[in-house]
C-alpha positions, 0 to 999 in steps of 0.5 A, a space after each residue: 432114221 429109216 430111209 424109204 425109196 419112192 416112185 414119183 408120178 409119171 410126168 409124161 404122156 405115155 400110152 395107157 397100156 405102157 403106164 399100166 405095165 410100168 406100174 405092174 412091173 414096179 409092183 413086182 420087181 422094184 424095192 420101193 415103199 411108196 408109188 405116186 400115181 395120177 396125172 399132174 401135168 395136163 388134165 387133157 391126158 387124164 381120161 386115157 388112164 382112168 380105167 386102169 387106176 383100180 387095177 394098178 392100185 390093187 396090184 401095187 397094194 397087193 405087193 406091199 406098196 403104199 399108193 398116193 394119188 397126186 393132183 394136177 400141178 396147174 388148175 386153169 379151167 373148171 374141168 381141172 378143178 373138178 379133177 382135183 376135187 374128185 381126187 381129193 374126195 377119194 375115200 381111204 386114199 392119201 393125196 399129194 397136193 401139187 397146187 394150192 387149189 387142192 388145199 381147199 379140199 384137204 385142209 384139216 385132213 392128213 395129206 402130202 405136199 408135192 414138189 411142184 408146190 415149191 416149199 422153200 422155207 421153214 415158215 411155209 412148211 410150218 404153216 402147211 403142217 398146221 393145215 394137215 400136211 405131214 409129208 413134204 417133197 421138196 423142189 429139186 433146186 434146193 441146195 444142201 444147206 437149205 435141205 439141212 435147215 428144212 430137215 431141222 424144221 421137219 424134225 421139230 414139227 414132226 413131218 417127213 421130208 422127201 427129195 428127188 434123187 433121179 430123173 429130170 428136174 421140173 423147172 417151170 410150168 406155163 399156161 401155154 403148151 410149148 410142146 403143141 406150139 413147136 408143132 404148129 398147133 394150139 393147146 386146145 387142139 394139140 392132138 396129144 403130140 407130147 406122146 411122141 416124146 416119152 421122156 420129153 422133147 429136147 431143146 437145143 441152143 443155137 450152137 446145137 447143144 441140148 440144154 432143156 426138155 419140154 413136156 407139154 406145159 412143163 419145162 424140165 432139165 435136159 440132164 437127169 438128176 443123180 444124187 447117188 453120191 449125196 444120199 448119205 449127206 441127205 440122210 444126215 440132214 433129215 431126208 427120209 424119203 428118196 424119189 425116183 422120177 419115172 423115165 423110159 429107162 429100166 426103173 426097176 434096176 435103177 430102184 435096186 441100185 438106189 435101194 442097195 446104196 441106201 442100205 450101205 450094200 455098196 459105196 456110191 462109187 460102186 453104185 455110180 458104175 452100175 448106173 453107168 452100165 445102164 448106158 442112160 443116154 442123157 448126162 447126169 447132174 447134181 449141181 443144185 445141191 452143191 450151189 452150182 449151176 443145176 446142170 453141173 455134175 460134181 462127182 466125176 466127169 460124164 459128157 
């Protein structure tokens, strides 16, 4: 089975020029096959980047990348519905649905299911496949045993599986914006304070230990998922696409490390040393895969 490396949608509220330059660099330097673009967390952020979609898409496609448009993960008001509808009506574009509201527009049309749709079992996968879904990005909290079962189902019904192998894990979404509340603001007058935390706002326990990160309405893990040691196992389970979630780290270098590991150019231990050399200032984790607490780091010690 051929293994594909992908870049997931940017979760955070980066300045539009920073996002544009990020995608340009991914186009020029990163060995990835598919790039997901689109605002999936907060519809209020959407207008900032709209003017760059065409240029970014053209640059990525000219570099041989497939571009997939990701929809909002939470639809609360009419504006949200209009944004989702507008994405789904794009001609000659592939859409990744992150909320069931998108399925109203996509049923009967070939599309992808994003990890925020939370497909946990075979029946859900088979039902959505009947409606036109051909590609599923699974939630990061699934253990290896569940991935194996879903891999068998995917092979049986002829769909592709994708899973996140790097970056903070999305744990929950809320109708309220904790990011705004933490700064004494309300969601409707947040003044886009989330832009101050380009990788999320870290939360600490009463003892001062960081344990979660906040991104607007989204709760993320404090740790970065790092599945470099599990790539071979996931390939054997039927996973064909491996997602890197963007952060302000050097994502082009990270992509090269994961690509070379998938291609067996060096071992996972060698790859881990290369990741450590990047001095990413957040602990790694892979506990979910091993049926341990999600923050756990099973293959070595790293504080």
